[in-house]
C-alpha positions as CSV (number, residue, x, y, z in Angstrom):
1,M,18.7,-67.4,15.3
2,T,15.4,-68.6,14.4
3,N,13.5,-70.8,16.8
4,G,10.7,-71.6,14.5
5,A,8.5,-68.8,15.9
6,P,7.1,-66.4,13.3
7,Q,8.8,-62.9,13.3
8,K,6.7,-59.8,13.7
9,N,6.8,-57.0,11.2
10,R,8.3,-53.9,13.0
11,E,7.0,-51.2,10.6
12,F,5.3,-48.1,11.8
13,P,1.6,-47.9,11.0
14,T,1.0,-45.5,8.0
15,G,-1.3,-43.3,10.0
16,V,1.4,-42.5,12.6
17,V,3.8,-41.5,9.9
18,V,1.2,-39.3,8.2
19,A,0.2,-37.7,11.5
20,L,3.9,-37.1,12.3
21,V,4.5,-35.3,8.9
22,V,1.4,-33.2,9.4
23,V,2.5,-32.1,12.8
24,L,6.0,-31.2,11.5
25,V,4.7,-29.3,8.6
26,A,2.2,-27.4,10.7
27,G,4.9,-26.6,13.3
28,G,7.2,-25.2,10.6
29,A,4.4,-23.2,9.1
30,G,3.5,-21.8,12.5
31,A,7.1,-20.9,13.3
32,W,7.4,-19.1,9.9
33,Y,4.1,-17.2,10.5
34,F,5.0,-16.0,13.9
35,A,8.5,-15.0,12.7
36,Q,7.1,-12.5,10.2
37,P,7.1,-8.8,11.2
38,R,3.8,-7.5,12.5
39,D,1.9,-4.3,11.9
40,T,2.8,-3.8,8.3
41,A,0.2,-1.0,7.9
42,N,2.5,1.2,9.9
43,Q,5.7,0.2,8.1
44,A,4.9,2.2,5.0
45,P,8.0,4.0,3.7
46,V,8.5,7.3,5.5
47,L,9.6,10.5,4.0
48,T,13.4,10.5,4.4
49,Q,15.3,13.6,5.5
50,E,16.6,14.0,2.0
51,A,13.0,13.9,0.6
52,K,11.8,16.3,3.3
53,S,14.4,18.8,2.1
54,Y,13.3,18.4,-1.4
55,V,9.5,18.9,-0.8
56,R,10.0,22.6,-1.2
57,N,10.9,22.0,-4.9
58,L,7.5,20.4,-5.6
59,K,4.5,22.4,-6.5
60,L,0.9,21.2,-6.8
61,S,-1.2,23.4,-9.1
62,G,-4.6,23.4,-10.8
63,V,-5.9,21.0,-8.2
64,E,-9.7,20.3,-8.5
65,L,-12.2,18.0,-7.0
66,K,-14.6,16.4,-9.4
67,A,-17.5,14.0,-8.9
68,T,-19.0,11.9,-11.6
69,D,-22.1,9.7,-11.2
70,S,-21.7,6.1,-12.5
71,A,-24.3,3.9,-13.9
72,M,-24.5,2.0,-10.6
73,A,-25.9,5.1,-8.7
74,K,-22.5,5.6,-7.1
75,S,-20.3,8.7,-7.4
76,L,-16.7,8.6,-8.5
77,I,-14.7,11.3,-6.8
78,E,-11.6,12.5,-8.7
79,I,-8.8,14.8,-7.7
80,V,-6.9,16.1,-10.7
81,G,-4.1,18.6,-11.0
82,N,-0.5,19.1,-11.9
83,I,2.8,18.6,-10.1
84,T,5.8,20.6,-11.1
85,N,9.4,19.6,-10.1
86,N,11.3,22.9,-9.6
87,G,14.3,21.0,-8.2
88,D,17.4,19.5,-9.9
89,R,16.6,15.8,-9.2
90,K,14.8,13.3,-11.4
91,L,12.0,11.7,-9.4
92,K,10.7,8.2,-10.0
93,L,8.0,8.2,-7.2
94,V,5.9,10.8,-5.5
95,E,3.1,9.7,-3.2
96,L,0.4,11.8,-1.5
97,N,-1.6,11.1,1.6
98,C,-5.2,12.2,0.9
99,I,-7.0,12.9,4.1
100,F,-10.8,13.3,3.9
101,Y,-12.8,14.7,6.8
102,D,-16.4,14.8,8.0
103,P,-18.4,17.9,9.0
104,Y,-16.9,17.7,12.5
105,N,-13.3,17.7,11.2
106,Q,-12.8,14.0,12.1
107,V,-10.8,11.9,9.6
108,V,-13.1,9.5,7.7
109,L,-10.7,8.3,5.0
110,R,-6.9,8.3,4.5
111,E,-5.5,7.0,1.3
112,R,-2.0,6.9,0.0
113,V,-1.8,7.5,-3.8
114,A,1.1,7.7,-6.2
115,I,0.9,10.6,-8.5
116,V,4.3,10.0,-10.0
117,R,5.3,6.4,-10.5
118,P,7.5,4.2,-12.8
119,K,4.6,3.0,-14.8
120,T,3.7,6.5,-16.0
121,G,7.3,7.8,-16.2
122,S,9.6,9.8,-14.0
123,L,9.3,13.5,-13.3
124,L,12.3,15.4,-14.7
125,P,13.6,18.7,-13.3
126,T,11.5,21.7,-14.4
127,E,8.9,19.3,-15.7
128,T,5.1,19.6,-15.0
129,K,3.0,16.5,-15.1
130,A,-0.9,16.0,-14.8
131,F,-2.2,13.6,-12.3
132,R,-5.6,12.0,-11.6
133,M,-6.5,10.3,-8.3
134,P,-9.8,8.4,-8.4
135,F,-11.7,7.4,-5.3
136,D,-14.8,5.3,-5.5
137,N,-15.1,4.3,-1.8
138,M,-16.1,7.5,-0.2
139,P,-17.8,7.3,3.2
140,G,-21.3,8.9,3.4
141,S,-20.0,11.1,6.2
142,W,-17.4,12.9,4.1
143,N,-17.9,16.6,4.1
144,Q,-17.6,17.0,0.3
145,A,-14.6,19.3,0.8
146,M,-11.1,19.0,-0.8
147,P,-9.1,16.6,1.2
148,Q,-5.8,17.5,2.8
149,L,-3.0,16.5,0.5
150,V,0.4,15.8,2.1
151,I,3.4,14.5,0.3
152,A,4.1,11.1,1.9
153,Q,7.1,9.8,-0.1
154,I,9.6,10.8,-2.7
155,Q,12.0,8.4,-4.5
156,F,14.8,9.8,-6.5
157,E,16.3,8.2,-9.6
């Protein structure tokens, strides 16, 4: 029923609608962020029991440490060598932990490097492959010695 009085427009102000949408999106993004697993650095794949048993079939040989000076007055450190698969399984990935120390035997750098990977091809049984691991971010406190090389992961095909 109209009594002759003008009717008021009952729309929400645009600013309130925009603010409400922003709050909902931010809340959803926050919920998603906090639902993600934490500490991903420590969630690197571990050496499975099957891989641990297979490590005895892998042999590193001819491993050498090389330093090359670059044009930017920086040294490129390389570790080169060969890996041989003396087992009966085809490997699609082999990763090493390279652990560098200072003169006081304190760890100054730890890097995980793939020496066999799908991009460069699998390592077949009885096959030997050359590998090269470059490092251009060596700390000044490094003792200049060969790092400790530890097999960190093996994936079978």
